[in-house]
Gaussian input, Z-matrix of N, CA and C with variables (Angstrom, degrees):
# hf/3-21g

backbone

0 1
 N
 C     1     B1
 C     2     B2     1     A1
 N     3     B3     2     A2     1     D1
 C     4     B4     3     A3     2     D2
 C     5     B5     4     A4     3     D3
 N     6     B6     5     A5     4     D4
 C     7     B7     6     A6     5     D5
 C     8     B8     7     A7     6     D6
 N     9     B9     8     A8     7     D7
 C    10    B10     9     A9     8     D8
 C    11    B11    10    A10     9     D9
 N    12    B12    11    A11    10    D10
 C    13    B13    12    A12    11    D11
 C    14    B14    13    A13    12    D12
 N    15    B15    14    A14    13    D13
 C    16    B16    15    A15    14    D14
 C    17    B17    16    A16    15    D15
 N    18    B18    17    A17    16    D16
 C    19    B19    18    A18    17    D17
 C    20    B20    19    A19    18    D18
 N    21    B21    20    A20    19    D19
 C    22    B22    21    A21    20    D20
 C    23    B23    22    A22    21    D21
 N    24    B24    23    A23    22    D22
 C    25    B25    24    A24    23    D23
 C    26    B26    25    A25    24    D24
 N    27    B27    26    A26    25    D25
 C    28    B28    27    A27    26    D26
 C    29    B29    28    A28    27    D27
 N    30    B30    29    A29    28    D28
 C    31    B31    30    A30    29    D29
 C    32    B32    31    A31    30    D30
 N    33    B33    32    A32    31    D31
 C    34    B34    33    A33    32    D32
 C    35    B35    34    A34    33    D33
 N    36    B36    35    A35    34    D34
 C    37    B37    36    A36    35    D35
 C    38    B38    37    A37    36    D36
 N    39    B39    38    A38    37    D37
 C    40    B40    39    A39    38    D38
 C    41    B41    40    A40    39    D39
 N    42    B42    41    A41    40    D40
 C    43    B43    42    A42    41    D41
 C    44    B44    43    A43    42    D42
 N    45    B45    44    A44    43    D43
 C    46    B46    45    A45    44    D44
 C    47    B47    46    A46    45    D45
 N    48    B48    47    A47    46    D46
 C    49    B49    48    A48    47    D47
 C    50    B50    49    A49    48    D48
 N    51    B51    50    A50    49    D49
 C    52    B52    51    A51    50    D50
 C    53    B53    52    A52    51    D51
 N    54    B54    53    A53    52    D52
 C    55    B55    54    A54    53    D53
 C    56    B56    55    A55    54    D54
 N    57    B57    56    A56    55    D55
 C    58    B58    57    A57    56    D56
 C    59    B59    58    A58    57    D57
 N    60    B60    59    A59    58    D58
 C    61    B61    60    A60    59    D59
 C    62    B62    61    A61    60    D60
 N    63    B63    62    A62    61    D61
 C    64    B64    63    A63    62    D62
 C    65    B65    64    A64    63    D63
 N    66    B66    65    A65    64    D64
 C    67    B67    66    A66    65    D65
 C    68    B68    67    A67    66    D66
 N    69    B69    68    A68    67    D67
 C    70    B70    69    A69    68    D68
 C    71    B71    70    A70    69    D69
 N    72    B72    71    A71    70    D70
 C    73    B73    72    A72    71    D71
 C    74    B74    73    A73    72    D72
 N    75    B75    74    A74    73    D73
 C    76    B76    75    A75    74    D74
 C    77    B77    76    A76    75    D75
 N    78    B78    77    A77    76    D76
 C    79    B79    78    A78    77    D77
 C    80    B80    79    A79    78    D78
 N    81    B81    80    A80    79    D79
 C    82    B82    81    A81    80    D80
 C    83    B83    82    A82    81    D81
 N    84    B84    83    A83    82    D82
 C    85    B85    84    A84    83    D83
 C    86    B86    85    A85    84    D84
 N    87    B87    86    A86    85    D85
 C    88    B88    87    A87    86    D86
 C    89    B89    88    A88    87    D87
 N    90    B90    89    A89    88    D88
 C    91    B91    90    A90    89    D89
 C    92    B92    91    A91    90    D90
 N    93    B93    92    A92    91    D91
 C    94    B94    93    A93    92    D92
 C    95    B95    94    A94    93    D93
 N    96    B96    95    A95    94    D94
 C    97    B97    96    A96    95    D95
 C    98    B98    97    A97    96    D96
 N    99    B99    98    A98    97    D97
 C   100   B100    99    A99    98    D98
 C   101   B101   100   A100    99    D99
 N   102   B102   101   A101   100   D100
 C   103   B103   102   A102   101   D101
 C   104   B104   103   A103   102   D102
 N   105   B105   104   A104   103   D103
 C   106   B106   105   A105   104   D104
 C   107   B107   106   A106   105   D105
 N   108   B108   107   A107   106   D106
 C   109   B109   108   A108   107   D107
 C   110   B110   109   A109   108   D108
 N   111   B111   110   A110   109   D109
 C   112   B112   111   A111   110   D110
 C   113   B113   112   A112   111   D111
 N   114   B114   113   A113   112   D112
 C   115   B115   114   A114   113   D113
 C   116   B116   115   A115   114   D114
 N   117   B117   116   A116   115   D115
 C   118   B118   117   A117   116   D116
 C   119   B119   118   A118   117   D117
 N   120   B120   119   A119   118   D118
 C   121   B121   120   A120   119   D119
 C   122   B122   121   A121   120   D120
 N   123   B123   122   A122   121   D121
 C   124   B124   123   A123   122   D122
 C   125   B125   124   A124   123   D123
 N   126   B126   125   A125   124   D124
 C   127   B127   126   A126   125   D125
 C   128   B128   127   A127   126   D126
 N   129   B129   128   A128   127   D127
 C   130   B130   129   A129   128   D128
 C   131   B131   130   A130   129   D129
 N   132   B132   131   A131   130   D130
 C   133   B133   132   A132   131   D131
 C   134   B134   133   A133   132   D132
 N   135   B135   134   A134   133   D133
 C   136   B136   135   A135   134   D134
 C   137   B137   136   A136   135   D135
 N   138   B138   137   A137   136   D136
 C   139   B139   138   A138   137   D137
 C   140   B140   139   A139   138   D138
 N   141   B141   140   A140   139   D139
 C   142   B142   141   A141   140   D140
 C   143   B143   142   A142   141   D141
 N   144   B144   143   A143   142   D142
 C   145   B145   144   A144   143   D143
 C   146   B146   145   A145   144   D144
 N   147   B147   146   A146   145   D145
 C   148   B148   147   A147   146   D146
 C   149   B149   148   A148   147   D147
 N   150   B150   149   A149   148   D148
 C   151   B151   150   A150   149   D149
 C   152   B152   151   A151   150   D150
 N   153   B153   152   A152   151   D151
 C   154   B154   153   A153   152   D152
 C   155   B155   154   A154   153   D153
 N   156   B156   155   A155   154   D154
 C   157   B157   156   A156   155   D155
 C   158   B158   157   A157   156   D156
 N   159   B159   158   A158   157   D157
 C   160   B160   159   A159   158   D158
 C   161   B161   160   A160   159   D159
 N   162   B162   161   A161   160   D160
 C   163   B163   162   A162   161   D161
 C   164   B164   163   A163   162   D162
 N   165   B165   164   A164   163   D163
 C   166   B166   165   A165   164   D164
 C   167   B167   166   A166   165   D165
 N   168   B168   167   A167   166   D166
 C   169   B169   168   A168   167   D167
 C   170   B170   169   A169   168   D168
 N   171   B171   170   A170   169   D169
 C   172   B172   171   A171   170   D170
 C   173   B173   172   A172   171   D171
 N   174   B174   173   A173   172   D172
 C   175   B175   174   A174   173   D173
 C   176   B176   175   A175   174   D174
 N   177   B177   176   A176   175   D175
 C   178   B178   177   A177   176   D176
 C   179   B179   178   A178   177   D177
 N   180   B180   179   A179   178   D178
 C   181   B181   180   A180   179   D179
 C   182   B182   181   A181   180   D180
 N   183   B183   182   A182   181   D181
 C   184   B184   183   A183   182   D182
 C   185   B185   184   A184   183   D183
 N   186   B186   185   A185   184   D184
 C   187   B187   186   A186   185   D185
 C   188   B188   187   A187   186   D186
 N   189   B189   188   A188   187   D187
 C   190   B190   189   A189   188   D188
 C   191   B191   190   A190   189   D189
 N   192   B192   191   A191   190   D190
 C   193   B193   192   A192   191   D191
 C   194   B194   193   A193   192   D192
 N   195   B195   194   A194   193   D193
 C   196   B196   195   A195   194   D194
 C   197   B197   196   A196   195   D195
 N   198   B198   197   A197   196   D196
 C   199   B199   198   A198   197   D197
 C   200   B200   199   A199   198   D198
 N   201   B201   200   A200   199   D199
 C   202   B202   201   A201   200   D200
 C   203   B203   202   A202   201   D201
 N   204   B204   203   A203   202   D202
 C   205   B205   204   A204   203   D203
 C   206   B206   205   A205   204   D204
 N   207   B207   206   A206   205   D205
 C   208   B208   207   A207   206   D206
 C   209   B209   208   A208   207   D207
 N   210   B210   209   A209   208   D208
 C   211   B211   210   A210   209   D209
 C   212   B212   211   A211   210   D210

   B1=1.4441
   B2=1.5250
   B3=1.3092
   B4=1.4578
   B5=1.5313
   B6=1.3021
   B7=1.4634
   B8=1.5268
   B9=1.3208
   B10=1.4636
   B11=1.5313
   B12=1.3053
   B13=1.4630
   B14=1.5306
   B15=1.3087
   B16=1.4664
   B17=1.5259
   B18=1.3254
   B19=1.4661
   B20=1.5221
   B21=1.3143
   B22=1.4582
   B23=1.5236
   B24=1.3223
   B25=1.4558
   B26=1.5325
   B27=1.3081
   B28=1.4689
   B29=1.5254
   B30=1.3249
   B31=1.4714
   B32=1.5238
   B33=1.3133
   B34=1.4633
   B35=1.5278
   B36=1.3301
   B37=1.4718
   B38=1.5314
   B39=1.3202
   B40=1.4631
   B41=1.5364
   B42=1.3181
   B43=1.4691
   B44=1.5328
   B45=1.3190
   B46=1.4621
   B47=1.5296
   B48=1.3405
   B49=1.4602
   B50=1.5234
   B51=1.3267
   B52=1.4680
   B53=1.5258
   B54=1.3116
   B55=1.4610
   B56=1.5218
   B57=1.3188
   B58=1.4667
   B59=1.5238
   B60=1.3454
   B61=1.4603
   B62=1.5279
   B63=1.3263
   B64=1.4605
   B65=1.5154
   B66=1.3133
   B67=1.4709
   B68=1.5205
   B69=1.3242
   B70=1.4604
   B71=1.5245
   B72=1.3095
   B73=1.4734
   B74=1.5254
   B75=1.3279
   B76=1.4599
   B77=1.5141
   B78=1.3265
   B79=1.4615
   B80=1.5286
   B81=1.3138
   B82=1.4705
   B83=1.5156
   B84=1.3101
   B85=1.4618
   B86=1.5236
   B87=1.3163
   B88=1.4590
   B89=1.5264
   B90=1.3134
   B91=1.4636
   B92=1.5208
   B93=1.2971
   B94=1.4632
   B95=1.5082
   B96=1.2761
   B97=1.4618
   B98=1.5148
   B99=1.2895
   B100=1.4666
   B101=1.5168
   B102=1.3212
   B103=1.4492
   B104=1.5306
   B105=1.3337
   B106=1.4641
   B107=1.5279
   B108=1.3113
   B109=1.4531
   B110=1.5184
   B111=1.3149
   B112=1.4624
   B113=1.5198
   B114=1.3073
   B115=1.4493
   B116=1.5167
   B117=1.3352
   B118=1.4655
   B119=1.5200
   B120=1.3257
   B121=1.4593
   B122=1.5270
   B123=1.3113
   B124=1.4583
   B125=1.5317
   B126=1.3003
   B127=1.4560
   B128=1.5320
   B129=1.3255
   B130=1.4831
   B131=1.5296
   B132=1.3222
   B133=1.4649
   B134=1.5323
   B135=1.3355
   B136=1.4636
   B137=1.5272
   B138=1.3341
   B139=1.4702
   B140=1.5239
   B141=1.3271
   B142=1.4664
   B143=1.5273
   B144=1.3359
   B145=1.4739
   B146=1.5180
   B147=1.3407
   B148=1.4627
   B149=1.5254
   B150=1.3364
   B151=1.4592
   B152=1.5238
   B153=1.3337
   B154=1.4657
   B155=1.5269
   B156=1.3266
   B157=1.4616
   B158=1.5260
   B159=1.3392
   B160=1.4620
   B161=1.5211
   B162=1.3279
   B163=1.4621
   B164=1.5321
   B165=1.3201
   B166=1.4660
   B167=1.5237
   B168=1.3290
   B169=1.4644
   B170=1.5242
   B171=1.3407
   B172=1.4651
   B173=1.5204
   B174=1.3274
   B175=1.4629
   B176=1.5248
   B177=1.3335
   B178=1.4636
   B179=1.5273
   B180=1.3306
   B181=1.4674
   B182=1.5201
   B183=1.3425
   B184=1.4587
   B185=1.5213
   B186=1.3390
   B187=1.4631
   B188=1.5233
   B189=1.3316
   B190=1.4675
   B191=1.5242
   B192=1.3547
   B193=1.4628
   B194=1.5285
   B195=1.3238
   B196=1.4615
   B197=1.5287
   B198=1.3287
   B199=1.4636
   B200=1.5229
   B201=1.3384
   B202=1.4688
   B203=1.5202
   B204=1.3384
   B205=1.4665
   B206=1.5195
   B207=1.3283
   B208=1.4544
   B209=1.5238
   B210=1.3223
   B211=1.4600
   B212=1.4493
   A1=109.01
   A2=116.27
   A3=117.56
   A4=110.59
   A5=115.70
   A6=122.13
   A7=111.69
   A8=117.26
   A9=120.65
   A10=111.00
   A11=117.86
   A12=121.47
   A13=111.67
   A14=115.77
   A15=120.31
   A16=110.59
   A17=116.09
   A18=120.45
   A19=110.31
   A20=117.85
   A21=120.74
   A22=111.57
   A23=117.02
   A24=121.23
   A25=110.98
   A26=116.31
   A27=121.01
   A28=110.30
   A29=117.08
   A30=120.36
   A31=111.56
   A32=117.44
   A33=121.10
   A34=111.57
   A35=115.94
   A36=120.14
   A37=111.05
   A38=116.29
   A39=120.69
   A40=110.29
   A41=116.36
   A42=119.90
   A43=110.76
   A44=118.01
   A45=121.88
   A46=110.30
   A47=116.58
   A48=120.09
   A49=111.55
   A50=116.87
   A51=119.99
   A52=111.43
   A53=116.82
   A54=120.63
   A55=109.75
   A56=117.66
   A57=121.30
   A58=110.88
   A59=116.81
   A60=120.09
   A61=110.78
   A62=116.50
   A63=119.88
   A64=112.37
   A65=117.00
   A66=120.45
   A67=109.78
   A68=117.40
   A69=120.02
   A70=111.48
   A71=116.40
   A72=120.71
   A73=110.55
   A74=116.92
   A75=120.66
   A76=112.35
   A77=117.04
   A78=120.44
   A79=109.57
   A80=116.08
   A81=119.89
   A82=112.43
   A83=116.85
   A84=120.13
   A85=111.00
   A86=117.56
   A87=120.74
   A88=110.76
   A89=116.37
   A90=120.62
   A91=111.52
   A92=117.86
   A93=120.57
   A94=111.90
   A95=115.34
   A96=120.97
   A97=112.14
   A98=117.20
   A99=122.04
   A100=113.65
   A101=116.98
   A102=119.14
   A103=112.98
   A104=117.33
   A105=120.47
   A106=109.93
   A107=115.48
   A108=120.39
   A109=109.79
   A110=116.43
   A111=119.19
   A112=109.68
   A113=117.00
   A114=122.42
   A115=113.34
   A116=117.47
   A117=120.76
   A118=111.91
   A119=117.45
   A120=121.71
   A121=112.76
   A122=117.74
   A123=120.80
   A124=111.85
   A125=113.81
   A126=119.81
   A127=107.37
   A128=117.89
   A129=119.00
   A130=112.83
   A131=117.43
   A132=120.82
   A133=111.30
   A134=116.75
   A135=120.53
   A136=110.65
   A137=116.71
   A138=119.55
   A139=110.76
   A140=115.28
   A141=120.22
   A142=110.62
   A143=116.71
   A144=120.87
   A145=111.35
   A146=117.27
   A147=121.11
   A148=110.11
   A149=116.40
   A150=119.96
   A151=111.41
   A152=115.70
   A153=119.92
   A154=111.01
   A155=117.48
   A156=121.01
   A157=110.86
   A158=117.07
   A159=119.69
   A160=110.94
   A161=116.57
   A162=119.74
   A163=110.62
   A164=116.70
   A165=120.57
   A166=110.45
   A167=116.74
   A168=120.74
   A169=110.60
   A170=116.89
   A171=120.12
   A172=111.10
   A173=115.82
   A174=120.03
   A175=110.94
   A176=117.13
   A177=120.60
   A178=110.72
   A179=116.66
   A180=119.88
   A181=110.77
   A182=115.85
   A183=120.43
   A184=110.81
   A185=116.48
   A186=120.52
   A187=111.31
   A188=116.74
   A189=120.25
   A190=110.54
   A191=116.52
   A192=119.78
   A193=110.94
   A194=115.60
   A195=119.98
   A196=111.14
   A197=116.26
   A198=120.28
   A199=111.10
   A200=116.76
   A201=119.78
   A202=110.68
   A203=117.01
   A204=119.71
   A205=111.63
   A206=116.23
   A207=120.74
   A208=112.59
   A209=117.16
   A210=121.63
   A211=113.48
   D1=125.45
   D2=-178.71
   D3=-93.92
   D4=175.20
   D5=-175.08
   D6=-62.37
   D7=-37.84
   D8=-179.58
   D9=-61.85
   D10=-42.29
   D11=179.60
   D12=-65.95
   D13=-38.73
   D14=179.00
   D15=-64.96
   D16=-45.64
   D17=179.16
   D18=-62.76
   D19=-43.65
   D20=178.65
   D21=-61.93
   D22=-39.95
   D23=179.76
   D24=-63.09
   D25=-44.08
   D26=179.54
   D27=-66.68
   D28=-45.42
   D29=179.69
   D30=-61.57
   D31=-39.41
   D32=178.74
   D33=-60.63
   D34=-43.55
   D35=179.51
   D36=-64.77
   D37=-44.42
   D38=-178.90
   D39=-64.60
   D40=-44.97
   D41=-179.94
   D42=-63.60
   D43=-39.79
   D44=179.20
   D45=-60.87
   D46=-43.00
   D47=179.41
   D48=-66.84
   D49=-41.70
   D50=179.77
   D51=-65.19
   D52=-41.92
   D53=179.40
   D54=-65.64
   D55=-41.08
   D56=178.34
   D57=-59.84
   D58=-44.77
   D59=179.22
   D60=-64.52
   D61=-39.79
   D62=179.02
   D63=-64.63
   D64=-41.29
   D65=178.67
   D66=-65.20
   D67=-45.04
   D68=179.02
   D69=-61.53
   D70=-41.40
   D71=179.36
   D72=-65.70
   D73=-41.21
   D74=178.79
   D75=-64.35
   D76=-40.72
   D77=177.55
   D78=-63.80
   D79=-42.37
   D80=178.73
   D81=-62.50
   D82=-42.47
   D83=179.89
   D84=-68.81
   D85=-36.85
   D86=178.82
   D87=-67.08
   D88=-28.17
   D89=-179.71
   D90=-84.54
   D91=3.25
   D92=177.92
   D93=100.61
   D94=58.74
   D95=-179.76
   D96=-71.00
   D97=-132.24
   D98=-175.72
   D99=-64.16
   D100=-28.49
   D101=-174.78
   D102=-82.81
   D103=-0.16
   D104=-178.65
   D105=-72.65
   D106=154.90
   D107=178.45
   D108=-71.45
   D109=155.48
   D110=179.57
   D111=-74.03
   D112=163.95
   D113=-177.83
   D114=-62.32
   D115=-27.52
   D116=-178.66
   D117=-70.26
   D118=-32.72
   D119=-176.26
   D120=-82.33
   D121=-10.82
   D122=-172.01
   D123=-92.11
   D124=149.22
   D125=171.49
   D126=-81.94
   D127=163.53
   D128=178.77
   D129=-56.66
   D130=-36.60
   D131=178.39
   D132=-64.90
   D133=-41.12
   D134=179.12
   D135=-66.65
   D136=-39.04
   D137=177.11
   D138=-61.24
   D139=-42.70
   D140=179.90
   D141=-61.87
   D142=-43.27
   D143=178.24
   D144=-65.13
   D145=-40.33
   D146=-179.89
   D147=-63.64
   D148=-42.88
   D149=177.63
   D150=-61.88
   D151=-43.31
   D152=179.18
   D153=-64.06
   D154=-39.05
   D155=179.45
   D156=-65.80
   D157=-40.49
   D158=178.29
   D159=-65.15
   D160=-40.64
   D161=178.60
   D162=-64.29
   D163=-40.46
   D164=177.66
   D165=-63.23
   D166=-39.88
   D167=178.55
   D168=-64.23
   D169=-41.51
   D170=177.51
   D171=-60.94
   D172=-43.26
   D173=179.51
   D174=-64.71
   D175=-38.91
   D176=179.28
   D177=-65.60
   D178=-41.81
   D179=177.74
   D180=-63.01
   D181=-43.07
   D182=179.68
   D183=-61.98
   D184=-42.38
   D185=178.97
   D186=-66.12
   D187=-38.46
   D188=178.17
   D189=-63.94
   D190=-42.29
   D191=178.39
   D192=-62.76
   D193=-43.16
   D194=179.44
   D195=-62.58
   D196=-41.86
   D197=179.26
   D198=-64.23
   D199=-37.08
   D200=178.31
   D201=-66.78
   D202=-36.29
   D203=178.87
   D204=-67.19
   D205=-35.38
   D206=-176.53
   D207=-70.93
   D208=-22.38
   D209=-178.42
   D210=-57.42

């Protein structure tokens, strides 16, 4: 194994981890992360939608983890 292969192997692992964190963060933000309104400002319908969005985000993260394991 030469130096180029070793460097590529390390870079691939680092990039995979960074991309995984970015995808997880993006899913979290899309589901109403820090920028979401507080519970006091929301109507009951908005709270219901926010809860559903968070649950969908959890399911998406779980599916992504499962897909990564299957690789």
